[in-house]
N, C-alpha and C positions, 0 to 999 in steps of 0.2 A: 428516425432511426437513430444508434446512438453511439462513439466511439471511444472508446475507453484505450488509453493506450499506455505501454507499457513501458515508463517512461529511460529506470533500472530496474534488470535481473537481478541481479547479484547480493549474496549472502555481506552480513559482517564483517568478512576479513577480504572484502575486493578483487575477486577473483578479476585474470585478468581480461582485458576488452568489455567489458561490463562496469556501474554504476550501482551502487546502493537501488536494495529492489525499491519502487516507486510505480505508482500507478495515478493516472491523471480520466477522471472520466469527464466529458465534455467540454476540456476545457478552461471547465473554472475550476472542479475538484478533486481534493486529489485526495491520497493514500498517504500521512502520516509526512513529515519530513525531512529522510537522510540528510548526513553533510557531507554528499551530490546532490542533492532537491539544485539546486541553483544551476550549480552547473545540467542535469539532463531540460530544466525548463530554457532554458537560453538554447540549447542544441535545439529543441522543440518545435521553437520560433516562439514561446508562452512565455509573454510579457509576466510576473508576481505577480503584478495585479491586477489580471485576470482571475483569479484566483478566487473567492470566496464563498470556501470551504473545508477545512479543513476535514480531514476524519484522521484521527490519533486511532491507533494502534494498543501500547503500551509502550514508557519514555527511555527505552533499549536506546542506548547514543548510538546507530546503525537508525533508529527509526525517528527521530529527531532534535539528533542535536544539529540539522540546517533548520532550522527554523527561528535560532534569531541573524541566523544570515535571507535568507526571506523574508522579512521587515526590515533589518537593516535597508534591503534594496530599496521595496516598495517608503521608505521614508525616505530616502534623500534621488532615489533613480524617478521608477516611476508613478507612484503616488507623492510627490513634493507635501502637495495638498491637505495628506491624506484622508479625501475626497470619498474613496475605495471600496464598502465594506467589507468586515472578514469576521465570519466564522470560526473559532474552533471547536469540535467536540471528542467527548471523554469522559470516561471514568471522569470520580469530581477530585482525582489527587490530582490529574492534567491537567489546567490554567496555574495552582502553585509552583509547580514544578518548574515549567514553561519558564516563570517570569521569573523562578531565582538562573534556569540558563540563559536568561536571554540578561541577567546583571548581573551573573559574569564573566558572559563575553562581552558588555558595552554598557555597562556602568551607566545610566542617565542617559541616555541617547533614547532608547527605544520605549521612555518611559507615559510619552504619548499618544505617541501605538498600543499600548499594553492596556492603556484604559479604553481604548475605543472598541479595542473587540467586543465584540460580540459569545461567549465563554457559554456552549450548550452543554448538555446531556444527549438532545438526539438535533440534528440540523429538521429545519422545514426549511425542502426546496421544492418548490413546483412538479408534480406529476414522479414525484419519486417520495414512498414510506424508510423510513430505517430504521433497522435489530441493529442492537448492539451488544455483543454476547459473550459469553467470561470464555477461554478456552484456556489446553495446557499448556501454559508456559509457567519461567519465573512467576511467583505472585510478588514479589517483592517490587516489579515491576508494571501491575494493578494489568495481564494483560485480555486483550480481546477480539475480536473477530466484531466484521461488519456483516451485518445483509439490507442488500437494499430490493427491494422492487418495483417496480415499474406498474405505472397505468394500465399500458393494454397488454399487463396480469405475468409480465414474468418475469424473475427472481437471476437475480447477482449475487457471489459471496464475494466478499477477501477471508483470508484465515489469518491472516497476521501471519505474526507468529506466534508458530501451534503445534504440537505433537497430534498422535491419533490419540480422538475423546469426544465421547458420544454426544456432549452442544455444540461441536462442529461436524462430524457425522449426518447425525441427521439431518438440518439445515443440504445439507453439500443434499441433497437425495429433494429438495424440492425446487433446484436449482438448475436452471439454464450453463449456467456459465460459472465457474470457480476459477478463484488465483489463487493458489492453491503451492505454503508453502515448500522448500527440500534443504533443511539448511545446513546437513549434514548426507557426507554418507555410511554408506552403509557399515561402518564396522564401527562408526564414534560411536560412543555408551551411553547414551542420553533416551527416556522419553522427554520431554522437552523440547525438538522438531521430525517432520517426516523423513522419515529414508526412505530410498527410493523403491524397498517395497512396503513400504504405505501407499504411496503411489497407487502401483498398482491394485495391490490387493484395491481399493478404494474409487480405482478409475474400475476396476470388475464389476463394483458391487451396480452401479449409477452409467450404464455404456451409454445411456444415453444425456448426461450430462458434458459438456465440454471443461477440459479443466488442461491451465494455463498453469505451466512452475516458475515462477516466481525464488526470492534469494533463496537461488541455487548457488550448491558450492561447488561448479564446470566449471571451469577456462574455457572462453568462447578466445584467445588470442594465443597467444604462447600456452606455455605446460607450466601451470606454478606447484597445481598439485594433480589434477586429470585434464585431458577438455575431453573423454570421454563421454558423451553420456547417455544414463541405462538407456532400456530397450522397458518402453511406453506402453500398452495396447496403441488405438489407433482414435482414441479421445481423448488421448495428452499431448498437448502440443509443452512441447519448454523452451521455454522463452529468453531473450534475446533483448536485448538494450531497443528501443525502438522502434517493437512491434505495435500497428496498429490492429485494431479490434475495432469491426462497424456490426451491431445487431441492429438485424434489423425487430418487425412489428411484434413478429412474431416467435422470439424469442433465442431464433436461430440465428448462430454467427458465421462471419467471413473475416478471414485479411487480408488486406487488404494491400 
C-alpha cells in the first residue's frame, strides 16, 4: 500500500483555509516546494530531513518559493550535519532557477546544502518509475506533469499547472489515480488552467480513474471568492488540505 497526502490544495491566491497545492508520497517524496511547504510539513508531522526527493513541475512562485525555507530548516535544525540525501528532479532550467532563488533569499547560508543536492532529470526510487512530460501552461516556467508507475502495475499522475492538452489527457487514461489542478473558475479567460467544465469532461471520459482536484480557487473556510464547490461526477474528489489517500496493491484508492 502507498500513502498519498494532499498537504495543500490551494492555488496561487491562497483561498481561505488552504495552503498552496502540495503533495507528499510515502512521506518522503514531495511534488514542488511552495511557499507554504514548511508549514504544511509541520502540520503533517513530517520532518523536512525525511524528504529525499522533490519532483518539480515548474518554477512559478507558488510552486517553488518555499524551497529556500526547506533547505534552511534542514541545514540548521533537522539535518545539521548534512547527512540526509536530497534529490531534486526537474527540467534543465530548474537547478539554476532554484540556486538563484536560494542566493536571493539567504546569500551564502545554503551554499553547502546546494552543492550536496543530487540534481537529476528523472529520479531513481525503489519500486517506482517516473516520466516527466510537457503540459499546457506558461512556457517561460518550463511546465511539466509527472506520471509515476508503481512496481505493482498501477499508475498515478500529477498534472502540475496545466490547461487541457493531449500530452496530459492521453496519459490520464492510463492512470488509476490523478491529481489534477483546477486553478480558475469558469468565467476566467485562460487556456493555461483547468476549469470546472474541463474537470467534468475528463472525468466522464475516464470513469474508472479517480480524480483529486487540487490547486483550487474554492475557499474552504470563510468566503473570499466563493466557497461553492462545483458539481462533479462521482469519480472526482474536490481536495482539501490534509486529505490522506491509501493506494492498494491493485491500484484501488481509499480516502483515509
